[in-house]
C-alpha positions in Angstrom: 37.5 -9.4 69.0 41.3 -9.8 69.9 40.1 -6.9 72.3 37.4 -8.3 73.9 39.9 -11.9 73.9 42.1 -9.7 75.6 39.5 -8.5 78.0 38.4 -12.2 79.3 41.6 -12.8 79.6 42.6 -9.7 82.2 39.2 -11.0 84.1 40.7 -14.4 84.5 43.9 -13.1 86.1 42.2 -10.6 87.6 39.9 -13.1 90.0 43.4 -15.4 90.1 45.0 -12.8 92.0 42.6 -11.9 94.4 41.2 -15.7 95.3 38.4 -15.1 93.8 38.1 -19.3 92.7 35.2 -21.0 90.7 33.6 -17.4 90.2 33.7 -16.8 86.5 30.3 -15.9 86.4 31.4 -12.2 84.2 34.1 -14.1 82.1 31.5 -17.0 81.1 28.9 -13.8 80.3 31.5 -11.9 78.2 32.6 -15.0 76.2 28.9 -15.8 75.4 28.6 -12.4 74.8 31.7 -12.6 71.9 30.0 -15.9 70.7 26.5 -14.3 70.0 28.2 -11.4 68.0 30.3 -13.9 66.4 27.4 -15.7 65.1 25.4 -12.7 64.3 28.5 -11.3 62.5 28.0 -14.7 60.5 24.3 -14.1 60.3 25.0 -10.6 58.8 27.5 -11.9 56.0 25.3 -14.8 54.9 22.2 -12.0 54.3 24.8 -9.6 52.8 25.8 -12.3 50.6 22.2 -13.3 49.3 21.5 -9.9 49.0 24.7 -9.4 46.8 23.8 -12.6 45.1 20.6 -12.2 44.1 21.2 -8.5 43.1 23.9 -9.3 40.9 21.4 -11.9 39.2 18.1 -9.6 38.9 21.4 -7.0 37.3 22.7 -9.4 35.3 19.6 -10.5 34.1 18.3 -6.7 33.3 21.8 -6.1 31.7 21.2 -8.5 29.1 17.4 -8.0 29.1 18.3 -4.1 28.2 21.2 -4.5 25.9 19.7 -7.1 23.8 16.3 -4.5 23.5 18.4 -1.6 22.6 20.3 -3.3 19.9 16.8 -4.7 18.7 15.9 -1.1 18.8 19.4 0.0 16.8 18.3 -2.3 14.5 14.6 -1.8 13.9 15.8 2.0 14.1 18.1 1.7 11.2 15.9 -0.7 8.8 13.2 2.0 9.7 15.9 4.8 7.7 16.5 2.3 5.0 12.7 1.9 4.4 12.0 5.5 4.6 14.8 6.5 2.2 13.5 3.9 -0.2 9.8 5.2 -0.4 11.3 8.6 -0.3 13.3 7.6 -3.6 10.3 5.7 -5.0 7.9 8.6 -4.1 10.4 10.8 -6.5 10.9 8.3 -8.7 6.7 8.8 -9.8 6.4 12.4 -9.6 9.0 12.4 -12.0 7.4 10.4 -13.8 4.1 12.3 -14.0 6.6 15.3 -14.7 7.6 13.5 -17.9 4.1 11.8 -18.7 2.6 15.3 -18.9 5.5 16.6 -20.7 5.0 14.2 -23.2 1.5 14.8 -23.4 2.0 18.3 -23.8 4.0 17.4 -26.8 1.9 15.2 -28.3 -1.2 17.4 -28.4 1.7 20.3 -30.0 2.1 18.0 -32.6 -1.4 16.5 -32.9 -2.5 20.4 -33.0 0.4 21.3 -36.2 -1.4 17.7 -38.0 -4.1 19.2 -37.6 -3.3 22.4 -39.2 -1.9 20.8 -41.8 -4.6 18.2 -42.3 -7.3 21.1 -42.4 -5.0 22.8 -44.8 -4.3 20.3 -47.0 -8.0 19.1 -47.3 -9.2 22.9 -48.4 -6.7 23.2 -50.8 -7.4 19.5 -52.1 -11.7 19.9 -52.2 -10.8 23.7 -53.7 -8.9 22.2 -56.4 -11.2 19.6 -56.8 -14.4 22.5 -56.9 -12.2 24.6 -59.3 -11.8 21.6 -61.9 -15.5 21.0 -61.4 -16.1 24.5 -62.3 -13.6 24.4 -65.1 -15.0 20.6 -66.4 -18.6 21.7 -66.4 -17.2 25.2 -68.0 -15.9 22.3 -71.0 -18.9 20.8 -71.0 -21.0 23.6 -72.3 -18.5 24.1 -75.4 -18.2 20.6 -76.4 -21.0 19.0 -74.9 -24.1 21.2 -73.8 -26.4 17.9 -72.7 -24.0 17.1 -69.9 -23.0 20.3 -68.6 -24.9 22.1 -65.4 -26.4 25.0 -65.7 -24.6 27.7 -63.8 -26.7 30.6 -62.3 -23.6 32.1 -60.6 -22.2 36.0 -62.3 -19.2 36.2 -61.6 -16.8 34.6 -63.5 -14.6 32.1 -61.5 -11.1 30.3 -61.8 -13.1 27.5 -63.6 -14.3 29.3 -66.3 -10.7 31.4 -66.8 -9.4 27.5 -66.5 -11.9 26.3 -69.3 -11.8 29.2 -71.1 -8.3 28.7 -71.4 -8.3 25.3 -72.9 -11.0 25.7 -75.4 -9.0 28.2 -76.7 -5.9 26.3 -76.7 -8.1 23.3 -78.3 -9.4 25.9 -80.9 -5.8 26.7 -82.2 -4.9 23.5 -82.4 -7.8 22.4 -84.5 -7.2 25.3 -86.6 -10.0 27.5 -88.0 -9.4 26.5 -92.0 -10.5 23.0 -91.6 -13.7 21.4 -92.4 -16.8 22.1 -90.3 -17.4 18.4 -89.7 -13.9 17.5 -89.1 -13.9 20.7 -86.9 -16.8 19.5 -85.6 -15.5 15.8 -84.6 -11.7 17.4 -83.6 -13.0 19.7 -81.0 -15.6 16.8 -79.9 -12.4 14.3 -79.5 -9.9 17.0 -77.6 -13.0 17.6 -75.2 -13.4 14.4 -74.5 -10.0 14.2 -73.8 -9.6 17.0 -71.8 -12.7 15.9 -69.8 -11.4 13.0 -69.1 -7.6 14.1 -67.3 -10.2 16.4 -65.4 -12.2 13.5 -64.2 -8.7 11.9 -63.2 -7.3 14.9 -61.6 -10.3 14.8 -59.9 -10.5 11.3 -58.8 -6.8 11.5 -57.7 -7.2 14.6 -55.4 -10.8 12.3 -54.2 -8.6 9.7 -53.1 -6.1 12.1 -51.4 -8.4 13.5 -49.8 -10.0 10.2 -48.1 -6.2 9.5 -47.7 -5.8 12.4 -45.4 -8.9 12.1 -43.6 -8.0 8.2 -43.0 -4.4 9.0 -41.9 -6.5 12.4 -39.6 -8.7 10.1 -38.0 -5.9 7.5 -37.2 -3.8 9.9 -35.8 -6.7 11.3 -33.7 -7.4 8.2 -32.5 -3.8 7.2 -31.4 -3.8 10.7 -30.0 -7.0 10.1 -27.7 -5.7 6.1 -26.7 -2.2 8.4 -25.8 -4.1 11.2 -23.9 -6.3 8.1 -21.9 -3.3 6.0 -21.4 -1.3 9.0 -20.3 -4.7 9.7 -17.4 -4.5 6.5 -16.2 -1.3 5.8 -15.9 -1.0 9.3 -13.6 -4.2 7.7 -11.5 -2.0 4.9 -10.7 0.9 6.8 -10.0 -0.8 9.4 -8.1 -2.3 6.6 -5.8 0.7 5.2 -5.7 2.2 8.3 -4.7 -0.4 8.8 -2.0 0.1 5.1 -0.7 3.6 5.6 -0.8 3.8 8.8 1.4 0.2 7.3 4.0 3.3 4.3 4.3 5.9 6.4 4.9 4.5 8.8 7.5 2.9 6.0 9.5 7.2 4.6 9.6 8.1 7.7 10.8 5.7 7.5 13.5 7.2 4.3 14.1 10.6 5.7 13.8 9.8 8.3 16.8 8.6 6.2 19.2 11.1 3.5 18.5 13.8 6.2 18.9 12.3 7.6 22.0 11.8 4.3 23.5 15.9 3.4 22.3 16.9 6.8 24.3 15.2 5.1 27.3 16.4 1.9 27.2 19.9 3.0 26.9 19.4 5.2 29.8 17.9 2.1 31.7 21.1 0.5 30.7 23.4 2.8 31.7 22.4 3.0 34.7 22.0 -0.5 35.6 26.0 -0.7 34.4 26.9 2.1 37.2 24.3 0.3 39.6 26.5 -3.1 38.9 29.6 -1.1 39.2 28.1 0.0 42.8 27.2 -3.8 44.0 31.0 -4.2 42.8 32.5 -2.4 45.9 30.3 -3.2 48.1 29.7 -6.7 47.3 33.4 -8.0 46.2 35.3 -8.3 49.5 32.0 -9.6 51.0 32.0 -12.7 48.2 35.7 -13.3 47.8 36.3 -13.7 51.9 32.8 -14.8 52.7 34.4 -18.1 53.5 37.5 -17.1 55.5 35.3 -14.7 57.2 33.3 -17.7 58.4 36.2 -20.6 58.6 37.6 -17.9 60.9 34.3 -16.9 63.2 33.8 -20.7 63.7 37.6 -21.2 64.7 36.9 -18.1 67.2 34.0 -19.9 68.4 35.3 -23.0 68.9 38.6 -22.0 70.8 35.7 -19.6 73.1 33.4 -22.9 74.2 37.0 -24.4 74.5 38.1 -21.9 77.3 34.7 -21.6 78.5 35.1 -25.3 78.9 38.7 -24.8 80.8 37.2 -22.3 83.2 34.7 -24.7 84.7 38.0 -26.9 86.0 40.8 -24.2 85.9 43.6 -24.6 88.5 45.1 -21.1 88.6 48.5 -22.2 89.1 48.4 -22.1 85.9 48.1 -17.9 85.4 
């Protein structure tokens, strides 16, 4: 611009030197061109200022939006990871619970098997004792009171027969062989009744024991069956719970993958936006900072040129 002003002054002096009084057409055109150029420069600055301001506003809004999105996604990712970890722990706990339940059922089954074996052995022993005592009692009745005895068809001698014979021999020794016939019969009958009564008592006690064992076995079996039913119900519920939690975990893992991809894209966009804003600062900071000064300076130059043009219209060359 200074060069252009210098050229104008040179033209004025040149015309004054050769006496070209009043012909300032070239100088006026140069002044007009300068004013036009200054106007275009101001227009360009205004457009640049408008563009820079708009770009800064849009970029800042984009930066804020992306920063918020990245922060929100990071929080959501962290929450998803916590939920997945929690579900994994819950699934593991349920699986451990099922294993413990299966182990307790196996132990209960083994215990029930052992109890049933003991019950079977005890019942067999008690029933055998009842049978032996019954046979012994029948033998005694055959000796002491034949009318109440049951006729036996077994030819072989049993343990009950041997037991009865032992009682008879013992009773005979107690009663003595020298006693009168009536006394012998009376003592023999009385002794027989005592022994039979004792056998009846033993049989009743054994029958009570058998009944108690049977009741205990039924009670234990019922408790065992209830335990199995409860265990089966609990296992089904826990298995369903595991399936539900695994599905929920899979859904959250899918969401987590999507959010991680989105977080990566948003983070990249944010980085690009920050780079763009940095470039904007390099392009626009001077324009925005010096806009008013440059506008004021151009205005002063235009005003000066207009005054120079006005002066030229009535210039006296003596002054040059």
